[in-house]
SELO-65861 format. One record per residue: x, y, z of N, C-alpha, C in turn; residue in one letter. Coordinates in pm, whole numbers, padded with zeros to 5 digits, always signed. Example, Ala and Ser with C-alpha at 12.3 -4.5 7.8 and 13.67 -1.06 7.14 Angstrom:
+01319-00569+00780+01230-00450+00780+01320-00330+00780a +01285-00225+00708+01367-00106+00714+01290+00003+00787s 
***
This chain:
-10561-03627-07298-10596-03615-07438-10740-03568-07448m -10762-03464-07526-10895-03407-07541-10980-03492-07632a -11107-03499-07599-11202-03573-07680-11254-03478-07788n -11218-03503-07913-11262-03416-08021-11375-03483-08097t -11474-03404-08129-11584-03454-08209-11583-03381-08342t -11604-03453-08445-11609-03395-08579-11753-03357-08609r -11772-03235-08654-11905-03189-08686-11945-03239-08825i -11857-03221-08924-11885-03258-09061-11768-03341-09115y -11799-03437-09200-11692-03513-09265-11738-03555-09404s -11642-03571-09492-11671-03609-09629-11545-03673-09687d -11559-03744-09797-11441-03803-09859-11365-03693-09933i -11235-03711-09945-11152-03616-10018-11170-03643-10167d -11206-03540-10243-11236-03558-10385-11112-03585-10470m -10992-03579-10410-10874-03618-10485-10861-03770-10490s -10936-03840-10406-10938-03986-10397-10800-04044-10369f -10717-03968-10299-10585-04018-10261-10602-04121-10149a -10517-04223-10151-10526-04329-10051-10431-04305-09936l -10478-04334-09816-10395-04329-09698-10299-04448-09705n -10169-04425-09699-10075-04537-09716-10080-04639-09603p -10126-04599-09486-10130-04691-09372-10255-04778-09377v -10371-04714-09393-10497-04788-09388-10546-04835-09524t -10503-04767-09631-10551-04801-09764-10686-04740-09796g -10742-04665-09702-10870-04598-09723-10849-04463-09791d -10956-04409-09846-10952-04275-09904-10947-04174-09789i -10866-04070-09806-10858-03965-09704-10994-03900-09684y -11013-03844-09564-11136-03772-09532-11107-03624-09518k -11206-03543-09551-11205-03401-09519-11300-03387-09400k -11262-03307-09301-11346-03291-09183-11369-03144-09154v -11482-03119-09091-11522-02988-09042-11516-02880-09150d -11437-02775-09130-11435-02662-09221-11386-02703-09360v -11289-02791-09367-11238-02835-09498-11344-02912-09576n -11427-02988-09508-11536-03059-09575-11638-02959-09631a -11666-02854-09556-11762-02753-09602-11704-02675-09720v -11576-02641-09715-11514-02569-09826-11515-02653-09953k -11489-02782-09941-11493-02871-10057-11635-02875-10114q -11734-02880-10027-11873-02881-10071-11910-02750-10141s -11860-02638-10090-11886-02509-10152-11828-02505-10294m -11707-02553-10309-11643-02554-10440-11721-02643-10537k -11762-02761-10492-11839-02851-10576-11971-02787-10619n -12037-02719-10526-12164-02654-10556-12145-02545-10661l -12044-02462-10645-12024-02350-10738-11981-02396-10877l -11912-02508-10886-11865-02556-11015-11964-02651-11084l -12072-02687-11015-12174-02773-11074-12272-02688-11155t -12295-02726-11279-12389-02651-11363-12531-02704-11342t -12627-02621-11375-12766-02664-11368-12787-02787-11456y -12880-02871-11417-12922-02991-11489-12817-03101-11492y -12709-03089-11415-12610-03197-11415-12632-03295-11299s -12718-03261-11204-12751-03352-11096-12891-03408-11122k -12903-03539-11140-13033-03598-11174-13140-03566-11069p -13258-03535-11117-13378-03510-11037-13369-03382-10954f -13263-03306-10968-13250-03177-10901-13195-03076-11002t -13279-03030-11095-13228-02947-11205-13175-02811-11160p -13221-02759-11048-13177-02626-11003-13058-02631-10910n -13001-02749-10885-12884-02760-10799-12762-02709-10874y -12681-02629-10809-12560-02577-10869-12571-02428-10892g -12495-02380-10989-12499-02238-11022-12465-02219-11170s -12515-02111-11229-12488-02086-11370-12362-02002-11392p -12261-02020-11306-12140-01939-11318-12067-01962-11449l -12069-02085-11498-11999-02115-11623-12053-02033-11739a -12181-02002-11739-12241-01922-11846-12188-01779-11845d -12160-01725-11726-12113-01587-11717-11967-01571-11756l -11894-01679-11764-11752-01668-11799-11732-01628-11944l -11835-01641-12027-11825-01603-12167-11885-01466-12194f -11927-01398-12089-11972-01260-12100-11851-01167-12096e -11868-01041-12135-11755-00948-12127-11703-00937-11983p -11573-00935-11969-11512-00928-11836-11514-00783-11789m -11606-00756-11694-11617-00621-11640-11675-00628-11499d -11694-00512-11440-11744-00504-11303-11889-00552-11294v -11968-00529-11398-12106-00575-11398-12117-00726-11394g -12036-00794-11471-12035-00939-11469-11985-00990-11335t -11885-00923-11278-11835-00961-11145-11945-00947-11040a -12026-00843-11051-12139-00826-10959-12242-00937-10975g -12268-00977-11098-12362-01087-11122-12309-01217-11065s -12180-01242-11079-12119-01362-11022-12134-01361-10871i -12112-01247-10809-12125-01235-10664-12267-01270-10618s -12366-01219-10688-12505-01247-10652-12537-01396-10669i -12491-01456-10778-12518-01598-10802-12449-01688-10701l -12330-01649-10657-12259-01727-10554-12339-01723-10423v -12385-01604-10384-12464-01592-10261-12593-01673-10270e -12661-01668-10384-12785-01744-10402-12761-01894-10391e -12659-01943-10459-12631-02087-10458-12600-02134-10317a -12519-02059-10244-12482-02100-10109-12601-02092-10013l -12683-01990-10027-12799-01979-09937-12904-02085-09968s -12914-02127-10094-13015-02227-10130-12972-02371-10101n -12843-02401-10117-12801-02541-10115-12692-02575-10012f -12646-02480-09936-12544-02511-09836-12588-02454-09700e -12671-02531-09626-12725-02480-09500-12621-02469-09389p -12503-02527-09405-12399-02520-09302-12324-02388-09304r -12350-02304-09404-12273-02182-09425-12361-02059-09407v -12305-01959-09336-12367-01826-09329-12269-01729-09392r -12304-01678-09509-12214-01592-09586-12219-01449-09532v -12101-01393-09508-12091-01253-09470-12072-01165-09592d -11977-01202-09677-11946-01118-09792-11886-01203-09904q -11924-01169-10026-11865-01231-10144-11800-01119-10225v -11671-01134-10251-11597-01036-10330-11548-01104-10457s -11573-01041-10571-11531-01095-10699-11446-00990-10769v -11325-01032-10807-11230-00941-10871-11194-00994-11009y -11220-00916-11115-11175-00960-11246-11023-00946-11258p -10958-01049-11307-10814-01046-11332-10797-01045-11484n -10781-00926-11538-10779-00910-11683-10657-00975-11747y -10545-00978-11678-10423-01036-11735-10434-01186-11752n -10504-01253-11661-10516-01399-11665-10651-01446-11720e -10739-01354-11755-10874-01387-11803-10948-01476-11704d -10953-01435-11580-11022-01512-11477-11080-01418-11373e -11171-01472-11294-11228-01400-11181-11178-01463-11053y -11128-01381-10963-11088-01427-10830-11207-01405-10737k -11244-01509-10664-11360-01501-10574-11312-01524-10431i -11354-01436-10342-11326-01453-10199-11460-01451-10126q -11484-01555-10048-11608-01567-09971-11572-01566-09824i -11622-01467-09752-11607-01461-09607-11734-01519-09547d -11720-01620-09461-11837-01691-09412-11810-01752-09275f -11917-01800-09214-11912-01875-09090-11971-02014-09115y -11910-02113-09054-11963-02249-09059-12044-02269-08932v -12164-02318-08945-12248-02343-08828-12179-02443-08736r -12164-02406-08609-12097-02492-08512-11950-02458-08493g -11898-02364-08572-11758-02319-08560-11759-02169-08536v -11689-02124-08434-11695-01983-08398-11610-01891-08485r -11499-01941-08536-11407-01855-08610-11460-01825-08750q -11439-01701-08797-11476-01670-08936-11382-01743-09031p -11434-01778-09147-11359-01854-09246-11351-01775-09377q -11251-01807-09457-11234-01745-09588-11214-01857-09690v -11288-01848-09799-11275-01943-09908-11236-01866-10033f -11124-01903-10094-11077-01838-10216-11077-01938-10330n -11122-01894-10445-11117-01976-10565-11110-01883-10685t -11090-01940-10799-11089-01860-10922-11171-01931-11028s -11228-01853-11115-11308-01907-11226-11245-01864-11357l -11226-01962-11443-11165-01936-11573-11237-02022-11675r -11265-01964-11790-11328-02044-11895-11226-02137-11956r -11274-02251-12002-11184-02354-12053-11160-02344-12203l -11243-02274-12275-11227-02266-12420-11168-02134-12460r 
***
């Protein structure tokens, strides 16, 4: 049996309970980093006490006209947020695609996790709630 070491771990934000142990499930390694990336991108400025610049202003751009210019701005803000607040990630490319039929932006982030050799892909979508 191989001895595996976990580089990163975090609690699962779904707060689902393990039926055997009764503990909250854990996210480990790449999945923990992806969860952290999603939390960072969906956190608005001034919502974390004593750290007003933590997060990203992506929610503000969702009410701008849906076009390639706004998609470019979203791409830049995603790269800035990850480079400023997620030191475990080295971003290769951020691609943002407007989906006009669904009124949302599809985001694909190609990145490397420090300590993991394989390239990773993180996909999410942004949609305004109102």
